[in-house]
C-alpha positions in Angstrom: 18.6 35.9 176.1 15.0 37.2 176.0 14.7 37.3 179.8 18.2 38.7 180.5 19.1 42.4 181.1 20.8 44.0 178.1 22.5 47.4 177.8 22.1 49.4 174.6 25.6 48.1 173.6 24.4 44.5 174.1 21.3 45.0 171.9 23.7 45.8 169.0 26.7 43.7 169.8 24.7 40.4 170.1 23.6 40.8 166.4 27.2 41.2 165.1 28.3 37.6 165.1 24.9 36.4 163.8 24.5 39.0 161.1 28.1 40.3 160.5 27.9 40.3 156.7 24.4 41.8 156.4 23.9 45.5 155.9 23.2 47.2 159.2 23.1 50.9 158.0 22.4 52.8 154.9 23.1 56.6 155.3 23.4 58.6 152.1 26.0 56.9 150.0 27.4 54.9 152.9 26.5 51.2 153.4 28.0 49.4 156.3 27.6 45.7 157.4 27.1 44.8 161.0 30.8 43.8 161.2 32.0 47.0 159.6 29.7 49.2 161.8 30.9 47.4 164.9 34.6 47.9 163.9 34.0 51.5 163.1 32.2 52.2 166.4 35.3 50.7 168.2 37.6 53.1 166.3 35.4 56.2 166.9 35.3 55.2 170.6 39.1 55.0 170.7 39.3 58.5 169.1 37.0 59.8 171.9 39.3 58.3 174.5 42.3 59.9 172.8 40.5 63.2 172.8 40.3 63.0 176.6 44.0 62.1 176.9 43.4 58.4 177.5 40.4 58.9 179.9 37.1 57.4 179.0 34.5 60.2 178.7 31.5 59.9 181.0 29.0 61.9 178.9 29.4 62.6 175.2 27.4 65.1 173.1 26.5 64.1 169.6 26.0 67.1 167.3 25.3 65.3 164.1 22.6 64.7 161.4 21.4 61.4 160.0 24.9 60.5 158.8 27.1 57.4 159.2 29.2 59.4 161.7 26.1 60.0 163.8 25.2 56.3 164.0 28.7 55.0 164.5 29.2 57.7 167.1 26.0 56.7 169.0 27.3 53.1 169.1 30.8 54.3 170.0 29.5 56.1 173.1 27.6 53.0 174.2 30.7 50.9 173.4 32.5 52.9 176.1 29.7 52.5 178.6 29.2 56.3 178.5 26.1 58.4 178.1 24.9 59.8 174.8 23.5 63.4 174.8 22.2 64.3 171.4 22.6 68.0 170.3 20.6 69.5 167.4 23.2 70.6 164.8 20.7 73.2 163.5 19.8 74.3 167.0 21.1 77.8 168.2 24.6 77.9 169.7 23.1 79.4 172.8 20.9 76.4 173.4 23.5 73.8 172.6 25.9 75.6 174.9 23.4 75.5 177.7 22.8 71.8 177.2 26.5 71.1 177.1 26.9 72.8 180.5 23.8 71.3 182.1 24.8 67.8 181.0 28.4 68.4 182.0 29.7 66.9 178.7 33.2 65.6 178.7 33.4 65.6 174.8 31.4 66.4 171.7 31.4 64.4 168.5 30.2 66.2 165.3 29.9 65.3 161.7 30.6 68.8 160.5 26.9 69.8 160.2 27.0 71.9 163.4 28.6 75.2 162.5 29.2 76.2 166.2 30.5 72.9 167.5 34.0 74.4 168.1 32.5 77.0 170.3 30.9 74.6 172.7 32.4 74.3 176.2 33.8 70.8 175.7 36.6 69.1 173.7 35.3 68.4 170.1 36.0 65.5 167.8 35.1 66.3 164.2 34.6 63.5 161.7 33.0 63.4 158.3 31.6 60.4 156.5 34.4 60.5 153.8 36.9 60.0 156.6 35.3 56.7 157.8 37.0 54.3 155.3 40.5 55.4 156.5 39.4 55.2 160.1 37.9 51.7 159.6 41.3 50.5 158.3 43.0 51.5 161.5 44.2 48.8 163.9 41.8 47.4 166.4 42.2 49.6 169.5 41.5 46.7 171.8 39.0 48.5 174.0 37.9 46.9 177.3 34.4 45.6 177.4 31.9 48.2 178.6 30.4 47.6 182.1 27.5 50.0 182.7 25.1 48.9 185.3 21.3 48.8 185.0 21.0 52.2 186.8 23.7 53.9 184.8 22.5 56.4 182.2 22.2 55.3 178.5 21.2 58.7 177.2 20.0 62.1 178.2 17.5 64.1 176.1 16.5 67.7 176.6 12.9 68.7 176.2 11.2 72.1 176.2 10.8 73.6 179.7 7.9 75.9 180.8 10.4 78.2 182.6 12.3 79.0 179.4 15.1 76.5 180.2 15.4 73.0 178.6 14.8 70.1 180.9 17.2 67.2 181.0 15.6 63.8 180.9 18.0 61.0 181.9 17.1 57.4 180.8 18.8 54.5 182.5 19.8 51.3 180.8 17.1 49.4 182.7 14.5 51.8 181.4 15.5 51.4 177.8 15.9 47.6 178.2 12.3 47.3 179.6 11.1 49.2 176.5 13.1 47.3 173.9 12.4 43.9 175.4 8.7 44.6 174.4 9.2 46.9 171.4 11.8 44.9 169.3 9.8 41.6 169.1 6.5 43.6 168.8 8.0 45.5 165.8 8.5 42.2 164.0 11.6 43.0 162.1 14.3 40.6 161.1 17.1 39.9 158.6 16.2 41.3 155.1 13.9 43.9 156.5 14.5 47.6 156.0 13.5 50.2 158.6 13.0 53.9 158.1 14.9 56.5 160.2 12.9 59.7 159.8 13.8 61.2 163.2 16.7 63.2 164.4 18.7 61.8 167.4 17.3 64.6 169.6 13.9 62.9 169.3 13.7 59.6 171.1 11.7 57.5 168.5 15.0 57.4 166.7 16.1 55.0 169.5 13.3 52.5 168.5 14.3 52.7 164.8 18.0 52.0 165.5 17.5 49.1 167.9 14.4 47.5 166.3 16.8 47.2 163.3 20.0 46.4 165.1 18.4 44.1 167.7 17.0 41.9 164.9 19.5 41.8 162.1 17.6 44.2 159.9 18.8 47.3 158.0 18.4 50.9 159.2 17.8 53.3 156.3 18.4 56.9 157.3 16.3 59.4 155.4 17.9 62.4 153.9 16.2 65.8 154.3 14.9 65.9 150.7 13.5 62.4 151.0 11.4 63.3 154.1 9.5 65.8 151.9 8.6 62.9 149.6 7.8 60.0 151.9 6.2 57.7 149.4 9.1 58.1 147.0 11.5 57.3 150.0 9.6 54.1 150.7 9.5 53.1 147.1 13.2 53.9 146.3 14.5 52.0 149.4 11.9 49.2 149.4 11.2 49.8 153.0 9.3 47.2 155.0 8.9 49.2 158.3 7.9 52.8 158.7 7.9 55.1 161.7 7.2 58.8 161.6 4.9 61.6 162.9 1.4 61.5 161.4 1.8 64.9 159.7 4.0 63.1 157.1 0.7 61.5 155.9 -0.9 65.0 155.4 2.2 66.1 153.5 2.0 63.1 151.2 -1.7 63.8 150.7 -1.1 67.4 149.9 1.5 66.3 147.2 -1.1 63.9 145.9 1.4 61.1 146.3 -0.5 58.8 148.6 -2.2 56.8 145.9 -3.7 53.4 146.6 -1.2 50.5 146.6 1.7 53.0 146.1 3.7 51.4 149.0 3.4 47.7 148.5 6.6 46.7 150.4 5.5 48.1 153.8 4.5 45.5 156.4 4.5 47.6 159.5 3.7 51.3 159.9 4.0 53.1 163.2 3.0 56.7 163.9 3.8 58.7 167.1 4.5 62.2 168.4 1.2 63.7 167.3 -2.4 62.5 167.3 -3.1 60.1 164.4 -6.6 60.7 162.9 -8.7 58.0 161.5 -8.7 59.8 158.2 -4.9 59.8 158.1 -4.8 56.1 159.0 -7.3 55.1 156.3 -5.3 57.0 153.7 -2.0 55.4 154.7 -3.6 51.9 154.9 -5.0 52.3 151.3 -1.5 53.3 150.1 0.2 50.4 152.0 -2.4 47.6 151.9 0.0 44.9 153.2 1.0 46.9 156.3 -0.4 47.0 159.8 -1.1 50.5 161.0 -0.2 51.3 164.6 -0.5 54.4 166.8 1.9 54.9 169.7 2.2 57.4 172.4 4.6 58.3 175.1 6.5 61.2 176.7 10.3 61.1 176.8 10.1 60.5 180.6 8.5 57.1 180.0 11.2 56.0 177.5 10.1 56.4 173.8 6.5 55.1 173.9 4.4 53.8 176.8 1.3 52.7 174.8 0.5 51.5 171.3 -2.7 50.5 169.5 -2.7 48.3 166.3 -5.7 48.9 164.1 -7.6 45.8 163.2 -7.1 44.3 159.8 -10.8 44.8 158.8 -11.7 48.4 158.5 -15.2 47.8 159.7 -13.7 46.7 163.1 -11.9 50.0 163.6 -13.0 52.0 166.7 -14.7 55.4 166.2 -13.7 57.7 169.1 -15.7 60.9 169.2 -12.6 63.0 168.6 -11.8 61.2 165.3 -8.4 59.9 166.4 -6.9 56.4 166.6 -6.7 55.2 170.2 -3.2 55.3 171.7 -3.7 51.8 173.2 -3.1 50.0 176.5 0.1 50.5 178.4 3.2 48.4 177.6 3.8 45.4 179.9 6.5 47.0 182.0 4.2 49.8 183.1 1.3 50.4 185.5 -1.1 53.3 185.0 -3.8 55.2 186.9 -6.1 58.1 185.8 -6.3 61.0 188.2 -8.8 63.7 187.4 -8.6 62.6 183.8 -4.8 62.7 183.7 -2.8 59.6 182.9 -0.1 58.9 185.5 2.4 56.0 185.0 5.1 54.1 186.9 7.1 51.0 186.2 10.3 49.8 184.5 10.3 52.4 181.7 9.8 55.4 184.0 12.9 57.7 184.1 14.6 58.4 187.5 13.7 62.1 187.7 14.9 65.2 185.9 18.6 66.1 185.6 17.8 69.2 187.7 15.8 67.9 190.7 14.0 71.3 190.8 12.1 70.2 187.7 10.5 67.3 189.6 8.1 69.6 191.5 4.6 69.1 190.3 5.5 66.2 187.9 5.0 63.2 190.2 2.5 61.7 192.6 3.4 59.7 195.7 2.9 56.0 195.7 -0.6 56.4 197.3 -1.6 58.9 194.6 -1.3 62.0 196.7 0.8 65.0 195.5 4.6 64.4 195.6 6.7 66.2 198.2 9.8 67.4 196.2 11.8 67.5 199.4 11.6 63.6 199.6 13.5 61.2 197.4 11.9 59.7 194.3 11.3 56.0 194.4 10.2 53.5 191.8 6.8 53.6 193.4 6.1 57.2 192.5 3.8 58.0 189.5 4.9 60.2 186.7 2.2 62.7 185.7 2.1 62.8 181.9 0.0 65.9 181.6 -2.2 64.1 179.1 -5.9 63.6 179.4 -7.2 60.1 178.4 -10.3 58.0 178.6 -10.7 54.3 177.9 -12.4 53.4 174.6 -15.0 51.3 176.4 -15.7 53.8 179.1 -13.8 51.8 181.8 -12.1 54.0 184.3 -8.9 51.8 184.7 -5.9 52.9 182.6 -4.0 49.6 182.6 -6.0 47.2 180.4 -8.4 48.8 177.9 -7.3 50.9 174.9 -7.0 54.6 175.8 -8.0 57.6 173.7 -5.9 60.8 174.0 -8.1 63.8 174.7 -5.4 66.6 174.9 -3.3 68.3 177.5 -4.0 69.5 181.0 -1.3 72.3 180.6 0.2 74.5 177.9 2.3 71.8 176.3 1.8 71.0 172.6 3.3 68.8 169.9 4.8 70.5 166.8 6.0 68.2 164.1 6.4 65.5 166.8 8.5 67.7 169.1 7.2 68.6 172.6 6.9 72.4 173.1 6.1 74.2 176.2 4.3 77.4 175.1 5.7 79.1 178.2 9.3 78.6 176.9 8.5 80.3 173.6 6.7 83.1 175.5 9.7 83.6 177.8 12.0 83.8 174.8 9.8 86.4 173.2 9.5 88.5 176.3 13.3 88.6 176.7 13.7 90.4 173.3 14.2 94.2 173.3 11.0 96.1 172.7 8.6 93.2 173.7 6.5 94.0 176.7 4.3 90.9 176.8 3.7 87.9 174.6 1.3 85.0 174.2 1.9 81.9 172.0 -0.9 79.7 170.7 -0.8 76.4 168.8 -3.4 76.8 165.9 -4.5 74.1 163.5 -3.4 74.2 159.9 -5.3 73.2 156.8 -3.4 69.9 156.5 -4.4 68.8 160.1 -1.1 69.7 161.8 -0.5 72.7 164.1 1.7 75.7 163.9 2.8 78.2 166.6 1.3 81.7 166.4 2.3 84.6 168.7 0.9 87.9 169.7 3.0 90.5 171.4 2.8 94.0 172.8 5.5 96.7 173.1 7.7 98.7 170.9 9.4 95.9 168.9 10.4 96.6 165.3 9.2 94.1 162.8 8.1 90.5 162.8 11.1 89.5 160.7 13.6 91.0 163.2 11.8 89.2 166.1 11.8 86.0 164.2 15.6 86.4 163.4 16.2 87.0 167.1 14.2 84.0 168.1 16.2 81.7 165.8 19.3 82.7 167.8 17.6 81.4 171.0 15.2 78.6 170.0 15.3 75.5 167.7 13.5 76.1 164.4 10.4 74.0 165.4 9.8 76.4 168.4 9.9 79.7 166.4 6.3 80.9 165.7 5.2 80.8 162.1 3.3 84.1 162.6 4.0 87.0 164.9 1.3 89.7 165.4 1.9 93.0 167.1 -1.1 94.2 169.2 -1.6 97.4 171.2 -2.9 95.3 174.1 -3.7 91.7 174.7 -7.4 90.8 175.3 -8.3 90.1 178.9 -11.1 88.2 180.6 -13.2 89.6 183.5 -10.5 88.3 185.9 -7.8 90.3 184.3 -6.1 87.3 182.7 -5.2 87.0 179.1 -8.3 85.7 177.2 -6.8 83.0 175.1 -10.1 82.1 173.5 -10.6 85.7 172.3 -6.9 85.8 171.2 -7.3 82.5 169.3 -10.3 83.9 167.4 -8.3 87.1 166.7 -5.3 85.3 165.3 -7.1 82.6 163.3 -7.5 83.7 159.6 -11.1 84.4 158.7 -11.3 81.5 156.2 -10.2 79.0 158.8 -12.6 79.9 161.6 
């Protein structure tokens, strides 16, 4: 069925008869075969229908960690032909409430890790992993076959918004099919292989991990929080063959002095995404996993997981050497077409999302088919280009974005990546300015000693202490968006035009030893 359209449900369901007795999922102490996971998804789906009084929910929030409930729940929503909307169980109640309302959720499934789930404005089904054996023993609910169309929504993810409000990114079944039709065979997994799951469901690389495993008969191995702090040990303990994470995990392993040569002999494929991958990081990982290919991938959520990838040559002496010291992000995937406008990568094609959940967010984010600015009063079509906001250049100097490998040169706006998550600095600044006693605020992303970045904020006004501000921000923002450092200043430095001088502020906020 390589050339046929598949829904997310199809990608899993077609593996069940072929691999029914193989292990599909390991999450904590829970191990489920393909047959058991399929049966469990059916029964969770039936419970969601019961929660709605016999009505199939249209959109379901999933407030869960990396638990068996989370993965069975994800499959259950797809089993119903409904749309999954992941919620961060550790995210603030205010944010998850806003997402629940914006997405118009009909139900929320939680595994008990979200303390405020019962306060969300939607009916809640609460299940724990230890309840699953009894649920699995229940009678087959006899659910009808799901019938979502290619243009129906498979999932909606919410990303950081520059106005201070998260933006909903809907992804259609045809978008995710166009991606998986390339990514699953490219990933090269199969029966007997064991794939990492280092990402939360609110971060879309998790979709690749799930379906690269389940679309090929392999096993998905969900990482526990403590394992993520010891990535080499995680690989060794679970004999992983495929790895996918943000590059900062490499720096963490180096800092712990765990990334020793040949320390991960079972790995055959290592993929990094969400942040720039440096050549130094890639070399260190390759030495520790000598039997693994090393690949760098890039892509905003709006282009469905990743839109480019670059596999480093087997011979180190053939590696490219871009001036910025990063691994190229690669050419575009087959379903996509690209153009570079004033240095910015713009993309259209089968993986491009249909436009933001709130159409007002489309302004400034697209180009018309002829490359001119998009008029937001006109309908979006498949011919419109999505503006990624990322500056790129071809490795070989060619000015076409479609064929040659591309190098990522940074952003054209104030968006940054923090631990793989996309953060609009304007959203953090807006949250800070909304706090009592804060008059103005500027947030910067500053490099750390291990090669990653952290958010640092400067503010003016009569606010009390950094601790009190940080506590207040934790009630408004996800943990990865709360600045690591908050500095009170009498005034913010200004340039001759009266604007905040971010260069001067960066120098002021950078510790002396790191300048």
